[in-house]
C-alpha positions as CSV (number, residue, x, y, z in Angstrom):
1,M,7.3,95.1,164.6
2,T,9.6,94.8,161.7
3,E,13.1,96.1,161.9
4,T,14.1,98.6,159.3
5,A,17.3,97.8,157.5
6,I,19.9,100.5,157.8
7,P,21.8,100.9,154.6
8,D,25.6,100.6,154.8
9,A,27.4,103.9,154.9
10,A,29.1,104.7,151.6
11,P,32.8,104.2,151.8
12,V,34.8,107.4,152.3
13,R,37.0,108.2,149.4
14,R,40.3,109.7,150.2
15,R,41.2,112.7,148.2
16,S,44.1,112.0,145.9
17,A,47.2,114.1,146.3
18,P,47.5,116.8,143.7
19,R,49.9,116.4,140.9
20,G,53.3,117.7,141.7
21,A,52.9,117.5,145.5
22,L,55.9,115.2,145.8
23,I,58.0,117.5,143.6
24,G,56.9,120.5,145.7
25,Q,57.9,118.8,148.9
26,V,61.3,117.9,147.4
27,F,61.8,121.4,146.1
28,E,61.0,122.9,149.6
29,G,63.4,120.5,151.2
30,L,66.1,121.5,148.7
31,C,65.6,125.2,149.4
32,F,65.6,124.6,153.1
33,G,68.8,122.6,152.8
34,A,70.5,125.3,150.7
35,A,69.6,128.0,153.2
36,T,70.8,125.8,156.1
37,L,74.0,125.0,154.3
38,L,74.7,128.7,153.7
39,L,74.2,129.5,157.4
40,A,76.4,126.5,158.3
41,A,79.1,127.7,155.9
42,L,78.9,131.2,157.4
43,G,79.1,129.9,160.9
44,G,82.0,127.6,159.9
45,I,84.0,130.6,158.5
46,I,83.5,132.6,161.7
47,V,84.5,129.7,163.9
48,S,87.6,128.9,161.7
49,L,88.7,132.5,161.8
50,V,88.3,132.7,165.6
51,I,90.1,129.5,166.2
52,G,92.9,130.3,163.8
53,G,93.4,133.9,165.1
54,W,93.0,133.1,168.8
55,P,96.7,132.8,169.6
56,A,97.2,136.4,168.4
57,L,94.1,137.7,169.9
58,S,94.9,136.1,173.3
59,K,98.5,137.3,173.2
60,F,97.9,141.0,172.2
61,G,94.3,141.4,173.4
62,V,92.4,144.5,172.5
63,G,95.6,146.3,171.8
64,F,95.9,144.3,168.6
65,L,93.2,146.6,167.1
66,F,94.9,149.8,168.2
67,S,98.6,149.2,167.7
68,A,100.4,150.0,164.4
69,A,103.4,147.8,165.3
70,W,104.1,145.1,162.7
71,N,107.4,143.3,163.2
72,P,107.7,139.7,162.1
73,V,111.2,139.6,163.5
74,T,110.0,140.1,167.1
75,D,106.6,138.6,166.5
76,V,104.8,141.8,167.5
77,Y,101.7,142.6,165.5
78,G,99.0,145.3,165.4
79,A,96.1,145.7,163.0
80,A,95.6,149.5,163.3
81,G,97.6,150.4,160.2
82,P,95.8,148.0,157.8
83,I,92.4,148.8,159.4
84,V,93.0,152.6,158.9
85,G,94.2,152.0,155.3
86,T,91.2,149.8,154.5
87,L,88.7,152.4,155.8
88,I,90.5,155.4,154.1
89,T,90.9,153.8,150.7
90,A,87.3,152.4,150.7
91,A,85.8,155.8,151.7
92,L,87.9,157.8,149.2
93,A,87.0,155.3,146.4
94,L,83.3,155.6,147.3
95,L,83.5,159.4,147.4
96,L,85.2,159.4,143.9
97,A,83.0,156.7,142.3
98,L,79.5,157.5,143.5
99,P,79.0,160.9,141.7
100,I,80.4,159.5,138.4
101,A,78.4,156.2,138.7
102,G,75.2,158.2,139.3
103,G,75.9,160.5,136.4
104,V,76.5,157.5,134.1
105,A,73.3,155.8,135.2
106,F,71.2,159.0,134.8
107,F,72.7,159.7,131.5
108,L,71.9,156.3,130.1
109,T,68.3,156.4,131.4
110,E,67.4,160.1,130.8
111,L,69.7,161.8,128.3
112,C,71.4,159.2,126.1
113,P,70.2,158.8,122.5
114,A,68.4,155.5,122.0
115,R,70.9,154.2,119.5
116,L,73.8,154.7,122.0
117,R,72.2,153.3,125.1
118,R,72.8,149.6,124.4
119,P,76.5,150.0,123.3
120,I,77.4,152.2,126.3
121,G,75.4,150.0,128.7
122,T,77.2,147.0,127.4
123,A,80.6,148.7,127.8
124,V,79.8,149.5,131.4
125,E,78.8,145.9,132.1
126,L,82.0,144.7,130.5
127,L,84.1,147.0,132.6
128,A,82.4,145.6,135.7
129,G,83.5,142.1,134.7
130,I,87.3,142.9,134.3
131,P,89.4,140.9,136.9
132,S,90.9,143.0,139.7
133,I,94.4,141.8,138.9
134,V,94.1,143.5,135.5
135,Y,93.2,146.8,137.2
136,G,96.2,146.3,139.5
137,M,98.7,145.7,136.7
138,W,97.3,148.6,134.7
139,G,97.6,150.8,137.8
140,L,101.2,149.7,138.4
141,F,102.6,150.0,134.9
142,V,100.4,152.7,133.3
143,F,98.6,154.8,135.9
144,A,101.3,155.1,138.6
145,P,104.0,156.7,136.3
146,L,101.4,159.1,134.8
147,F,100.1,159.9,138.3
148,A,103.6,160.6,139.6
149,R,104.5,162.8,136.7
150,F,101.4,164.9,136.2
151,I,99.8,165.0,139.6
152,Q,102.3,164.2,142.4
153,L,105.3,166.1,141.3
154,P,103.3,169.3,140.3
155,L,101.4,169.3,143.6
156,M,104.4,168.7,145.7
157,S,106.4,171.4,143.9
158,A,103.5,173.9,144.3
159,A,103.0,173.2,148.0
160,K,104.4,175.9,150.3
161,P,106.3,174.8,153.4
162,G,104.0,174.4,156.4
163,S,100.8,174.7,154.3
164,L,97.9,172.2,154.4
165,L,98.7,171.2,150.8
166,E,102.2,170.2,151.9
167,T,100.7,168.1,154.7
168,L,98.4,166.3,152.3
169,T,101.0,165.7,149.6
170,T,104.1,164.6,151.5
171,G,105.6,161.3,150.4
172,I,107.7,159.7,147.7
173,P,106.5,160.7,144.2
174,N,106.6,157.2,142.8
175,G,102.9,156.9,141.8
176,S,102.0,154.6,144.7
177,G,100.2,155.4,147.9
178,I,96.8,155.9,149.5
179,L,95.3,158.2,146.9
180,P,96.4,156.2,143.8
181,A,95.1,153.1,145.4
182,S,91.8,154.8,146.1
183,I,91.5,156.0,142.5
184,I,92.1,152.4,141.2
185,L,89.4,151.2,143.6
186,A,87.1,153.9,142.4
187,I,87.6,152.8,138.8
188,M,86.9,149.2,139.8
189,I,83.7,149.8,141.7
190,L,82.4,152.5,139.4
191,P,81.1,150.3,136.5
192,F,79.5,147.9,139.1
193,M,77.6,150.7,140.8
194,A,76.7,152.4,137.5
195,A,75.3,149.2,136.1
196,T,73.3,148.5,139.3
197,L,71.9,152.0,139.5
198,R,71.0,151.9,135.8
199,E,69.0,148.7,136.3
200,L,67.3,150.3,139.2
201,L,66.4,153.4,137.3
202,L,64.9,151.3,134.5
203,T,62.4,150.0,137.0
204,V,60.8,153.4,137.3
205,P,57.5,153.3,135.4
206,A,57.4,155.4,132.3
207,A,54.1,156.9,133.4
208,V,55.8,158.4,136.5
209,R,58.5,160.1,134.4
210,E,56.1,161.3,131.7
211,S,53.7,162.8,134.4
212,A,56.6,164.8,135.8
213,Y,57.6,166.1,132.4
214,G,54.0,166.8,131.6
215,L,53.8,169.1,134.6
216,G,56.8,171.1,133.2
217,A,59.6,169.6,135.3
218,T,63.1,169.8,133.9
219,T,65.3,166.7,133.6
220,A,67.2,167.6,136.7
221,E,63.9,168.0,138.6
222,V,62.7,164.7,137.4
223,V,65.9,163.0,138.4
224,L,66.2,164.6,141.9
225,S,62.5,164.8,142.8
226,V,60.9,161.7,141.1
227,T,63.3,159.1,139.8
228,L,65.9,159.1,142.7
229,P,63.3,159.0,145.5
230,Y,61.5,156.1,143.7
231,V,64.7,153.9,143.8
232,R,66.1,155.2,147.0
233,Q,66.1,151.9,148.8
234,G,67.8,150.0,146.0
235,A,70.3,152.8,145.5
236,I,71.4,152.6,149.1
237,G,71.9,148.9,148.7
238,A,73.9,149.3,145.5
239,V,76.2,151.9,147.2
240,M,76.8,149.6,150.2
241,L,77.6,146.7,147.9
242,G,80.1,148.8,146.1
243,L,81.6,149.8,149.5
244,G,81.8,146.2,150.5
245,R,83.7,145.3,147.3
246,A,86.1,148.2,147.9
247,L,86.7,147.0,151.5
248,G,87.6,143.5,150.5
249,E,89.6,144.2,147.3
250,T,93.0,142.6,147.3
251,M,95.2,142.4,144.3
252,A,94.5,145.8,142.7
253,V,95.3,147.5,146.0
254,T,98.3,145.4,146.7
255,F,100.0,146.5,143.4
256,I,99.8,150.2,144.1
257,I,99.3,151.1,147.8
258,G,102.9,150.8,148.8
259,N,102.4,148.1,151.5
260,S,103.6,150.0,154.6
261,H,102.1,149.0,157.9
262,T,102.4,152.5,159.5
263,F,99.6,155.1,159.6
264,P,99.5,157.1,156.4
265,K,100.4,160.7,157.0
266,S,99.2,162.1,153.7
267,L,97.3,161.1,150.6
268,F,100.5,160.3,148.8
269,D,102.0,158.3,151.6
270,S,102.3,154.5,151.5
271,G,99.9,152.4,153.4
272,S,98.3,149.0,153.5
273,T,94.9,147.4,153.7
274,I,93.8,144.2,155.5
275,A,93.4,142.3,152.3
276,S,96.8,143.5,150.9
277,T,98.6,142.6,154.1
278,I,97.2,139.1,154.0
279,A,98.0,138.6,150.4
280,N,101.6,139.9,150.8
281,E,102.6,137.9,153.9
282,F,100.5,134.8,154.2
283,T,102.9,132.7,152.2
284,E,105.9,134.1,154.1
285,A,104.4,133.6,157.6
286,T,106.8,131.2,159.2
287,S,105.9,131.5,162.9
288,P,102.5,130.4,164.3
289,I,101.8,133.8,165.9
290,H,102.4,135.5,162.5
291,T,99.9,133.2,160.8
292,A,97.5,133.8,163.7
293,A,97.8,137.6,163.3
294,L,97.0,137.4,159.6
295,I,94.0,135.2,160.3
296,S,92.9,137.7,162.9
297,L,93.1,140.4,160.3
298,G,90.8,138.3,158.2
299,L,88.3,138.1,161.1
300,V,88.5,141.9,161.5
301,L,87.8,142.4,157.8
302,F,84.9,140.0,158.0
303,L,83.4,142.0,161.0
304,I,83.9,145.3,159.2
305,T,82.1,144.0,156.1
306,F,79.4,142.6,158.2
307,A,79.0,145.9,159.9
308,V,78.7,147.7,156.6
309,L,76.0,145.3,155.3
310,G,74.2,145.6,158.6
311,L,74.2,149.4,158.3
312,A,72.9,149.1,154.8
313,R,70.0,146.9,156.1
314,L,69.3,149.4,158.8
315,L,69.2,152.3,156.3
316,L,66.9,150.3,154.0
317,R,64.6,149.6,156.9
318,Q,64.4,153.2,158.0
319,Q,63.7,154.3,154.4
320,G,61.0,151.7,154.1
321,A,59.4,152.9,157.3
322,K,59.2,156.5,156.0
323,L,57.6,155.5,152.7
């Protein structure tokens, strides 16, 4: 019986790696490294703030957040005054800026003539890029005297003793205080919010708008019932980003808020924010506990901003679940 020869198996050819595979792996590694570096930097900032502010936090405890005492002579510090000033000025700025920013954005996308859209849009974007210190100097040398002359003095003169208007307008009519600082903040965040909302509104498909107009809807109905719901999630994010910028603004507020650590008793009263307090006193902090108190203020501001951004994410998630 003859043996049948078994042919040798053909050699298995390995599939060559696709072109660009190495570049893709390098790109993925760089992206992962960038994300890791960002998280490491964030963690490093938190750790640095906690370590730097720990002497003040351990000395004053939770009372640091609820005390308005701020006395560098006796080394007694409380963050309540700057915290309240930060929240009030940011809330007032958002309340003043949001309607105007929305109106500007809707005007540019719905009502503005085509030949004027680009110049006005460019002007809004340029206003968003002006440095904050320029707003602060303008507020101090131009806006404050006009505000004191045409708003503060007439309102304080018209207020009857014991009335609500007198309570809201008490203070020194020098053009500085909580309300002037809030107006400057509103002017600062208004172009930023208007430009962001405008870009969001431009993402609405033209067919959606035209369908609404074809059904006989007015411009107001299209804006409120079609356009605004379409960009609701992005609009919430734009508003929260504007609020975050208002919370952390430093120089523009420092020039015009009055820099008093007490609780503001009226809209015209002097006050302070966390950022303005740090900017004013960090170079003059001679004692370790004073420096630690200022770093603790930075940690509080970081947590407030983080809470605002977290709230924005929560709102966006809820809106996404409803859609």
